[in-house]
N, C-alpha and C positions, 0 to 999 in steps of 0.2 A: 882354841880355834886354830884349825890347820887345813891348808889346801895343799895336797901333795900331787904334783904333776909328774907324769911319766910318759914314755913313748918316743921321746925325741931321738935323733940320730942322724946318720948321713945316708942320703939316698940319691940316686941318679935322677936327672931330669926325666920327667914322664912317669916317675914312680909314685908310690903311695906310702903314707904313714897314718897311724891312728894314735892320737894323743888321748890320755885319760887323766882325769883329775878326781881324786878322792877327797871328799869334804867331811871333816869331823868337827865336833863342837856344836854349840847351839846356834851358830849362824845358819845352819842348814835348815831351810824351810821350803816346803813345796811351793810357797808363794814367792820366794825370792828369785831374782833373775840371775842366771848363770851365764858366764861369758868367757870367751877366749880373746886375748889381745896378743899382739906381737910387737917386737921392737927389732927392726933390722939394724945391722951395724951402722953406726953414725946417724941414725934417724930417730924420730920420735916414736913413742909407743902409739899403736893404732888398734882400733877395734877390728877383730876378725869376724866374730860371730857372737850372737846373743840368743838365748832361748828363754822365753817367758814361762810362767807357770802353766799357761794353757798350751804350751809347746809351740806357740808362734815363734818364728825365727827371723832374725835379721842378719844380713851378711854385708861385709865390706865389698865394695864394687870389684876389687881385684880378685876376690875368691869365689864370687857367685858362680854357681854351676860346677864348681870343683870341690868345694869343701861342704861338709855336712856336720852340723852340731846336733847333739842329742843329750838327753838327760834321763837318768834313772833314779827317781826319788827313793825307791825302796833300797837301792844300793848306795845312794848318796854320791853319785858320780856324774860327771859331765864329760862327754867325749867329743873329739873332733876328728872326723875322717877326712883326710886330705888326699885328693887324687890329682893326677896330671901336674905334679909339682914342677916348678921351674926355679932357676937360681934366684929369682926375685922373691921367692918365698923364704929364703934363708933368713932366720931371725931367732931370737929367744921368744918362745911362746909362754904366755902366762895365763893361767886360769884365774877367774875372779868370781866373786859372789857379791851382788848388791843386796844389802839387807835393808828392807824398807822400814824395819822397826827402829833402827838407829841412823838411817840415811848414810850408812858407810859402805864403802866398797872394800872387800877384803881380798888380798892377793896371795897367790901361791908363789913358789920360789922360782919358777921358770924352768923351761926345758929347751935345749938348743936343737934346732932343726937346721941342717945344712944340706942344701941341694947342689950337687955337682953337675956341671954341664958336660 
């Protein structure tokens, strides 16, 4: 079981980044929920976005209208398009998969996003 996140980096305020997470192993199922979380420096981890099997999406209040989550079941990836980034978006971003079969949430290793003002 592995979740490999990529796409983080340094970007200026107002810019955009796209994060991608490749999921391998038997936890990937079209019925599982795929998610992005983030943990800003000195703060707790928070939900950024979630996409369900029917492609229904949920977003944290601070990213609504700026971020878009998507999933590609054939490629076994979940992506996060981030626009109009601001310094408050600086955080380590984690992808996750919630597996309904065993009621566990599996985490990737995190990718750092730094937004400079």
